[in-house]
C-alpha positions in Angstrom: 225.8 43.4 -18.6 222.3 43.6 -18.1 220.0 46.6 -18.2 219.3 46.8 -14.6 223.4 47.0 -13.8 223.8 49.3 -17.0 220.9 51.6 -15.4 222.7 51.8 -12.0 226.1 52.2 -13.5 224.6 54.9 -15.5 223.5 56.9 -11.9 226.6 56.1 -10.0 228.5 57.3 -12.8 226.5 60.7 -13.0 226.4 61.3 -9.0 230.4 61.2 -9.9 230.2 63.8 -12.7 232.3 61.2 -15.0 229.2 61.4 -17.6 226.6 63.9 -18.6 223.2 63.9 -20.6 220.9 60.8 -21.3 222.0 56.8 -20.6 222.9 55.6 -24.0 220.2 53.0 -25.4 221.6 49.5 -24.4 222.6 47.4 -27.4 224.2 43.8 -27.3 225.2 42.0 -30.0 223.5 38.6 -30.2 226.1 37.2 -32.6 227.6 33.9 -31.5 231.2 34.2 -31.1 231.9 31.9 -33.5 230.3 33.5 -36.5 232.2 37.0 -35.4 235.1 34.8 -35.5 234.5 33.5 -39.4 233.5 37.2 -40.2 236.7 38.6 -39.0 238.8 36.0 -40.9 236.7 36.7 -43.6 238.0 40.3 -43.2 241.3 39.3 -43.4 240.9 37.4 -45.9 239.3 39.9 -48.6 241.9 42.2 -47.5 244.9 40.0 -48.3 243.5 39.1 -51.5 242.7 42.8 -52.3 246.1 44.3 -51.4 247.6 41.1 -53.7 245.9 42.2 -56.7 246.7 46.2 -56.0 250.5 45.6 -55.4 250.8 42.7 -58.0 249.7 45.5 -60.6 252.2 48.2 -59.1 255.1 45.7 -57.7 257.4 47.3 -60.7 256.9 50.8 -59.1 257.0 50.4 -55.1 260.7 50.3 -55.2 260.5 54.0 -55.2 260.6 55.3 -51.6 258.0 58.2 -52.5 255.9 55.5 -54.0 255.3 53.4 -51.3 254.8 56.2 -48.4 252.2 57.6 -50.7 250.9 54.4 -51.1 250.9 53.4 -47.3 249.6 56.8 -46.2 246.5 56.0 -49.0 246.2 52.9 -47.2 246.3 54.2 -43.6 243.6 56.7 -44.4 241.6 54.2 -45.8 241.6 52.2 -42.7 240.9 55.3 -40.5 237.9 56.1 -42.9 236.8 52.2 -42.8 236.8 52.2 -38.6 235.3 54.8 -38.4 232.4 54.3 -40.8 231.5 50.8 -39.4 232.9 50.5 -35.7 230.4 47.2 -35.0 231.3 45.3 -37.8 234.0 42.1 -37.0 234.4 41.9 -41.2 234.9 45.5 -41.5 237.0 46.0 -38.4 239.5 43.0 -39.5 239.4 44.0 -42.8 240.4 48.1 -41.7 243.2 46.0 -40.1 244.8 44.3 -42.7 244.6 47.9 -44.6 246.3 49.4 -41.6 249.2 46.9 -41.3 249.8 47.2 -45.1 249.9 50.9 -44.6 252.1 50.9 -42.1 254.6 48.1 -43.5 254.8 50.2 -47.0 255.6 53.4 -44.6 258.1 51.2 -42.6 259.6 50.0 -45.9 259.8 54.1 -47.1 261.5 55.5 -44.8 263.7 52.3 -44.5 264.4 53.0 -48.5 264.9 57.0 -47.8 267.3 56.4 -44.5 269.6 54.1 -47.0 269.1 51.8 -44.1 269.4 48.3 -46.7 273.0 50.1 -47.6 274.1 50.2 -44.0 276.9 52.8 -43.4 278.9 55.3 -41.3 275.6 56.8 -40.0 273.5 53.5 -39.6 273.0 54.2 -36.0 271.7 57.8 -36.4 269.2 57.0 -39.3 267.9 53.7 -36.7 267.4 56.6 -34.3 265.1 59.0 -36.7 263.3 55.6 -37.8 262.5 54.8 -34.5 261.1 58.6 -34.0 259.0 59.1 -37.4 257.7 55.1 -35.7 256.8 56.6 -32.8 255.2 59.7 -34.1 252.9 57.6 -36.9 252.3 54.9 -34.2 250.9 58.0 -32.4 248.4 59.5 -34.8 247.3 56.1 -35.7 246.2 55.1 -31.7 244.3 58.1 -31.5 242.4 58.6 -35.0 241.5 54.6 -35.3 238.7 54.3 -32.6 239.6 50.7 -32.1 240.7 48.5 -29.1 242.9 45.8 -30.5 244.4 48.5 -33.3 245.2 51.1 -30.1 246.7 48.4 -28.5 249.0 47.5 -31.4 249.5 50.9 -32.1 250.5 51.4 -28.7 252.7 48.6 -28.1 255.0 49.5 -31.1 254.9 53.5 -30.1 255.6 52.9 -26.7 258.0 50.4 -27.9 259.8 53.2 -30.3 260.0 55.6 -27.6 261.8 53.2 -24.9 264.6 52.7 -27.6 264.9 56.3 -28.1 265.2 56.7 -24.4 267.5 54.0 -24.5 269.4 55.7 -26.9 269.1 59.2 -24.8 271.3 57.3 -21.7 268.5 56.4 -19.9 269.1 52.5 -19.8 268.7 50.5 -17.3 266.3 53.4 -15.8 263.6 52.7 -18.9 262.0 50.0 -16.5 261.4 51.9 -14.0 260.2 55.1 -16.1 258.0 52.5 -18.0 256.5 51.1 -14.7 255.6 54.3 -13.0 253.9 55.0 -16.9 251.8 51.7 -15.8 251.0 53.3 -12.7 249.7 56.3 -13.3 247.8 55.4 -16.2 245.7 52.4 -14.2 245.6 55.0 -11.4 243.9 57.2 -13.2 241.6 54.3 -15.4 238.5 56.1 -13.1 239.0 59.3 -13.5 239.5 59.6 -17.0 236.4 57.4 -17.6 235.5 59.4 -20.7 238.6 58.0 -22.8 238.6 54.8 -21.3 238.8 52.5 -24.4 241.7 54.6 -25.0 243.3 54.9 -21.3 242.8 51.1 -21.2 244.8 50.0 -24.5 247.6 52.2 -23.3 247.7 50.5 -20.0 247.9 47.0 -21.8 250.5 48.2 -24.1 252.5 50.0 -21.6 252.2 46.3 -19.3 253.5 44.1 -22.4 256.2 47.0 -23.2 257.3 46.9 -19.4 257.3 42.3 -19.2 259.0 42.4 -22.5 261.4 45.0 -21.7 262.3 42.9 -18.4 262.3 39.6 -20.0 264.7 40.9 -22.4 267.1 43.0 -20.2 270.2 41.9 -18.4 268.7 39.6 -16.1 267.3 36.6 -18.8 268.8 37.6 -22.5 271.8 39.7 -21.7 270.4 42.6 -23.7 272.8 45.1 -22.1 275.5 44.2 -23.4 273.9 44.4 -26.7 272.8 47.6 -26.2 276.7 48.2 -25.8 278.2 47.0 -27.8 275.7 48.0 -30.8 274.6 51.4 -29.9 277.6 52.7 -27.6 275.1 53.2 -24.7 276.4 53.6 -21.8 274.3 52.2 -19.0 273.4 55.3 -16.8 274.7 54.9 -13.1 277.6 52.7 -13.9 277.9 49.1 -12.4 275.7 50.2 -9.8 272.8 51.4 -12.1 270.1 48.5 -12.3 270.3 47.7 -8.8 269.4 51.5 -8.5 266.6 51.2 -10.9 265.2 47.9 -9.1 265.5 50.0 -6.0 263.2 52.9 -7.8 260.8 50.6 -8.7 260.0 49.3 -5.1 259.2 53.0 -4.7 256.8 52.4 -7.5 255.7 49.6 -5.5 255.4 51.1 -2.4 254.1 54.7 -3.6 250.9 52.3 -5.5 250.7 51.2 -1.9 250.2 54.7 -0.5 247.5 55.8 -3.0 245.8 51.9 -2.3 245.5 53.3 1.4 244.5 56.1 0.3 241.7 55.3 -1.2 240.6 52.7 1.6 240.4 56.2 3.6 243.4 54.4 6.4 246.1 56.6 7.6 250.0 55.9 6.8 250.6 55.7 10.0 247.9 53.3 11.8 248.3 49.5 12.0 247.0 48.3 8.8 249.1 51.4 6.9 251.8 50.4 8.8 252.0 47.2 8.1 251.5 47.5 4.4 253.9 49.9 3.6 256.5 47.8 6.0 255.9 44.6 3.5 256.0 46.6 0.8 259.5 47.8 1.8 260.7 44.5 2.2 259.7 43.4 -1.2 261.3 46.2 -2.8 264.6 45.4 -1.2 264.2 41.6 -2.3 263.7 42.7 -5.7 266.5 44.6 -6.7 268.2 41.5 -7.0 265.1 40.3 -8.7 263.0 43.5 -10.3 260.7 41.4 -11.9 258.9 40.2 -8.5 258.7 44.2 -7.7 256.9 44.5 -11.2 254.6 41.6 -10.9 253.4 42.8 -7.7 252.5 46.2 -8.7 250.7 44.5 -11.9 248.4 41.9 -9.3 247.9 45.1 -6.9 246.8 47.4 -10.0 244.3 44.4 -11.2 243.2 43.5 -8.1 242.3 47.1 -7.2 240.6 47.5 -10.1 239.1 44.0 -10.9 240.9 43.6 -13.7 241.4 39.6 -14.1 243.6 39.9 -17.6 245.9 42.5 -15.2 246.2 40.5 -12.6 246.5 37.1 -14.3 249.7 39.2 -16.2 250.9 40.2 -12.9 250.8 36.6 -11.3 252.7 35.0 -14.4 255.4 37.7 -14.1 255.4 36.6 -10.4 255.7 33.0 -10.9 258.4 33.1 -14.0 260.6 35.8 -11.7 260.4 33.4 -8.4 261.2 30.6 -10.9 264.3 32.9 -12.2 265.3 33.9 -8.4 264.9 30.2 -7.1 267.5 29.4 -10.3 269.7 31.9 -9.5 270.3 30.8 -6.3 274.2 29.4 -5.6 273.0 26.7 -3.6 272.8 22.9 -4.0 269.7 20.8 -4.6 269.1 20.4 -0.7 269.6 23.7 0.1 267.1 25.2 -2.5 264.9 22.6 -0.8 265.3 23.3 2.8 264.8 27.5 1.4 261.8 26.2 -0.3 260.0 24.0 2.9 260.9 26.7 5.4 259.7 30.0 3.2 256.3 27.6 3.1 256.2 27.2 6.7 257.4 31.2 7.2 254.0 32.4 4.8 251.7 29.9 6.9 252.6 31.4 10.3 252.3 34.7 8.8 249.3 33.7 7.4 247.9 32.9 10.4 249.8 35.9 12.7 247.7 38.1 10.3 244.6 36.1 10.9 245.3 36.5 14.5 246.0 40.5 14.6 244.3 41.4 11.8 241.0 41.6 13.7 242.9 43.6 16.6 244.3 46.4 14.1 241.1 47.4 12.9 239.5 47.6 16.5 242.5 49.7 17.7 241.9 51.9 14.1 238.3 52.6 14.7 
């Protein structure tokens, strides 16, 4: 980002009342990437040796849940102090990350020990739920107090994963994937309105996308996790046999809502030519996505990434589309010859649609004008 571009950007943000005050001083880290990488590695090595030396001296007493918990809290507090004292140091950032992970590990060990999960027992399921709740609270605290993008993504993934587990235990499965997708859409659509907290919003957005994708992969469409929830935690899917289809249809509703917001941003009426075309196409994809919801979810990622100029989110969406389009192809109960014909005529249909869009889109523009 050049100085002139930054000045222009600051002026535009000021005009929209997104920032106030004087323009911050432009600074740029001139260190090459390989120097920063080596500094990060050095931070991890230093932290590992330091923690090894400390923990080897107290190995006899760490078996106590209380002592492990106290040490974990101290390590997390130390990580917070390190991050807040040196925000621009790659060495200290990675050093603090390692300290934080060690502290979180001690706290989790303390929770496991205190809840006696190692011994099993009849209360195992309720104890696991309590562990997930405490883990979610811990990660929320770390997410809000540690001003580091990478650490916030880590805390966001663990925390959102724990919350998703709790929602499943409350009987919201399989609608948890729809809830996650709706949260992804809300967070990314509000990215510019919450520009003051852009770092936190982006970290939360990426965390939601990762957990949503992971939930999608581990769902019954790929690994059969629906049976896992039923057999291990006695979770009855909400909606019964129609639950998955209804959840996929609601995910299509999220896609339609995102398209509607995009039309509003472009100042296009939903009943205009372009609006009707866009909403009709979104509805068609939502219906197709009932069988393979990954297509709907991947397209939501693509739309959000393209609309916000976010290449990472756009790439994740494209990967999701490729993965689940491939899955949809291999799930078809057709012979290889029939599948080849489906691909052939699908390609022809897409080319025809692309040609028709080029012919009639200009007419829609003139009619809307």
